[in-house]
C-alpha positions as a printed NumPy array, in Angstrom:
array([[-15.484,   0.117,   6.303],
       [-19.173,  -0.897,   6.225],
       [-20.002,  -1.633,   9.835],
       [-18.517,  -2.795,  13.155],
       [-20.132,  -5.109,  15.737],
       [-18.28 ,  -5.999,  18.731],
       [-14.924,  -7.666,  17.523],
       [-16.287,  -8.044,  14.015],
       [-15.619,  -5.499,  11.283],
       [-17.334,  -5.604,   7.763],
       [-15.173,  -4.123,   5.063],
       [-16.222,  -3.443,   1.354],
       [-13.214,  -4.197,  -0.678],
       [-12.559,  -2.543,  -4.103],
       [ -9.966,  -2.378,  -6.459],
       [ -8.549,  -1.959, -10.016],
       [ -5.387,  -3.272, -11.804],
       [ -2.802,  -0.803, -12.989],
       [ -4.236,  -1.017, -16.639],
       [ -7.689,   0.152, -15.309],
       [ -9.469,  -3.224, -15.268],
       [-11.745,  -3.195, -12.18 ],
       [-11.481,  -6.021,  -9.526],
       [-15.313,  -6.987,  -8.468],
       [-16.162,  -5.61 ,  -5.287],
       [-16.506,  -8.002,  -2.361],
       [-17.632,  -7.455,   1.299],
       [-15.72 ,  -9.369,   4.07 ],
       [-16.396,  -9.702,   7.616],
       [-13.183,  -9.885,  10.025],
       [-12.82 , -10.835,  13.563],
       [ -9.964,  -8.73 ,  14.994],
       [ -9.544, -11.16 ,  17.998],
       [ -9.361, -14.545,  16.267],
       [ -8.367, -13.721,  12.784],
       [-10.292, -13.162,   9.406],
       [-13.063, -15.369,   8.452],
       [-13.456, -16.374,   4.723],
       [ -9.571, -16.249,   3.74 ],
       [ -5.916, -15.964,   4.645],
       [ -5.495, -12.148,   3.996],
       [ -5.711,  -9.908,   7.058],
       [ -7.281,  -6.564,   5.915],
       [ -7.568,  -5.246,   9.324],
       [ -5.968,  -6.115,  12.696],
       [ -6.43 ,  -4.536,  16.156],
       [ -6.046,  -0.786,  16.439],
       [ -2.85 ,   0.852,  18.417],
       [ -0.638,  -2.196,  18.39 ],
       [  3.004,  -1.63 ,  19.106],
       [  6.345,  -3.464,  17.826],
       [  6.382,  -7.1  ,  19.389],
       [  2.527,  -7.12 ,  20.026],
       [  0.753, -10.118,  18.784],
       [ -1.885,  -9.39 ,  16.062],
       [ -4.26 , -12.042,  17.319],
       [ -5.451, -12.983,  20.657],
       [ -4.284, -16.733,  20.332],
       [ -1.453, -18.63 ,  21.826],
       [  0.397, -18.585,  18.677],
       [  0.19 , -15.36 ,  16.641],
       [  2.206, -13.39 ,  14.425],
       [  3.752, -10.357,  15.968],
       [  4.173,  -6.689,  14.636],
       [  8.036,  -6.55 ,  13.586],
       [  8.211,  -2.73 ,  13.786],
       [  6.509,   0.521,  14.016],
       [  7.298,   3.543,  12.091],
       [  6.062,   6.731,  10.408],
       [  5.418,   6.862,   6.864],
       [  3.747,   9.071,   4.417],
       [  0.445,   7.347,   3.1  ],
       [ -1.687,   9.239,   0.514],
       [  0.045,  12.716,   1.595],
       [ -0.579,  11.941,   5.382],
       [  1.964,  11.215,   7.924],
       [  0.785,   7.959,   9.451],
       [  2.243,   5.773,  12.239],
       [  2.21 ,   2.192,  10.754],
       [  2.778,  -1.287,  11.834],
       [  5.017,  -3.498,   9.8  ],
       [  4.701,  -7.34 ,   9.703],
       [  7.185,  -9.316,   7.759],
       [  7.288, -12.968,   6.78 ],
       [  9.744, -15.32 ,   5.043],
       [  8.509, -18.641,   3.644],
       [ 11.412, -20.941,   2.163],
       [ 10.525, -23.827,   0.173],
       [ 12.775, -26.291,  -1.603],
       [ 12.538, -24.304,  -4.921],
       [ 11.679, -20.81 ,  -3.832],
       [ 11.936, -18.17 ,  -1.18 ],
       [  8.851, -15.593,  -0.62 ],
       [  9.347, -12.588,   1.429],
       [  6.249, -10.479,   2.277],
       [  5.811,  -7.192,   4.142],
       [  2.287,  -6.039,   5.17 ],
       [  1.729,  -2.484,   6.265],
       [ -1.115,  -1.485,   8.538],
       [ -2.273,   1.797,  10.049],
       [ -1.548,   1.812,  13.745],
       [ -4.41 ,   3.929,  14.814],
       [ -7.185,   2.215,  12.812],
       [ -5.362,  -1.217,  12.326],
       [ -6.528,  -1.108,   8.502],
       [ -4.343,  -2.684,   5.946],
       [ -2.619,  -0.368,   3.6  ],
       [ -0.573,  -2.139,   1.226],
       [  1.988,  -5.237,   0.778],
       [  5.27 ,  -5.696,  -1.087],
       [  6.196,  -9.267,  -2.002],
       [  9.244, -10.741,  -3.375],
       [  9.484, -14.365,  -4.9  ],
       [ 12.973, -15.704,  -5.708],
       [ 12.888, -19.064,  -7.799],
       [ 16.029, -21.15 ,  -7.033],
       [ 18.44 , -20.807,  -9.724],
       [ 16.094, -18.555, -11.764],
       [ 14.239, -15.357, -11.45 ],
       [ 13.281, -13.   ,  -8.8  ],
       [  9.756, -11.411,  -8.971],
       [  8.273,  -8.58 ,  -7.064],
       [  4.871,  -7.312,  -6.703],
       [  3.132,  -5.073,  -4.461],
       [ -0.335,  -3.114,  -3.999],
       [ -1.437,  -0.06 ,  -1.925],
       [ -4.433,   1.958,  -0.939],
       [ -5.458,   4.761,  -3.305],
       [ -8.22 ,   6.269,  -1.291],
       [ -9.609,   5.769,   2.301],
       [-12.426,   7.062,   4.508],
       [-10.354,   5.949,   7.548],
       [ -8.234,   9.145,   7.862],
       [ -7.93 ,  12.463,   5.975],
       [ -5.909,  12.42 ,   2.946],
       [ -4.576,  14.77 ,   0.446],
       [ -6.325,  14.409,  -2.971],
       [ -4.042,  13.456,  -5.866],
       [ -3.723,  16.335,  -8.139],
       [ -4.862,  15.402, -11.683],
       [ -2.894,  16.277, -14.859],
       [ -5.315,  18.481, -17.055],
       [ -4.847,  17.866, -20.78 ],
       [ -5.023,  21.594, -21.478],
       [ -1.764,  21.949, -19.716],
       [  0.2  ,  19.822, -22.413],
       [  0.468,  22.774, -25.021],
       [  1.782,  25.456, -22.678],
       [  4.37 ,  23.141, -21.181],
       [  5.423,  21.932, -24.378],
       [  5.688,  25.604, -25.636],
       [  7.537,  26.657, -22.493],
       [ 10.011,  23.564, -22.824],
       [ 10.647,  24.483, -26.527],
       [ 11.355,  28.094, -25.828],
       [ 13.84 ,  27.18 , -23.01 ],
       [ 15.626,  24.849, -25.335],
       [ 15.916,  27.562, -27.892],
       [ 17.034,  29.95 , -25.525],
       [ 19.75 ,  27.675, -24.068],
       [ 20.946,  26.876, -27.622],
       [ 21.112,  30.514, -28.603],
       [ 22.925,  31.364, -25.596],
       [ 25.319,  28.384, -26.189],
       [ 26.059,  29.603, -29.652],
       [ 26.773,  33.135, -28.488],
       [ 29.337,  32.345, -25.756],
       [ 31.425,  30.206, -28.064]])
């Protein structure tokens, strides 16, 4: 989050694909009362909403489907779930958006697209870091650990094999 002015929140969005390719950073201003400006995706909704609450202050608005507790980046968080299903003649798309209840920040999305008479495709994304709430650092696997782990595993296999042969 870059800043807040009244009902408008300015966000800096960065990302990377699973293969490490960076997604260019962008800055976006969202109005949490009327919806996001400049696109469809809602990166933030009003904070402290509950199941059944509208996400926008409009006559017709999506509502929170449910509120539940999930572990996000090692922290137990209350989250709001927003589900959509769109059915077209040739495909059905099911989308689940996950928002942090306390801050209203978008935490991730799961999507399933079923092509009629063909394949089903799934995709998802989630946050990997945030400054909105405290998170547990993700431990890094150090390369120097490979040799001792390999040696321990080899020793264990040898001991088990030797024990197996002596008990027969």
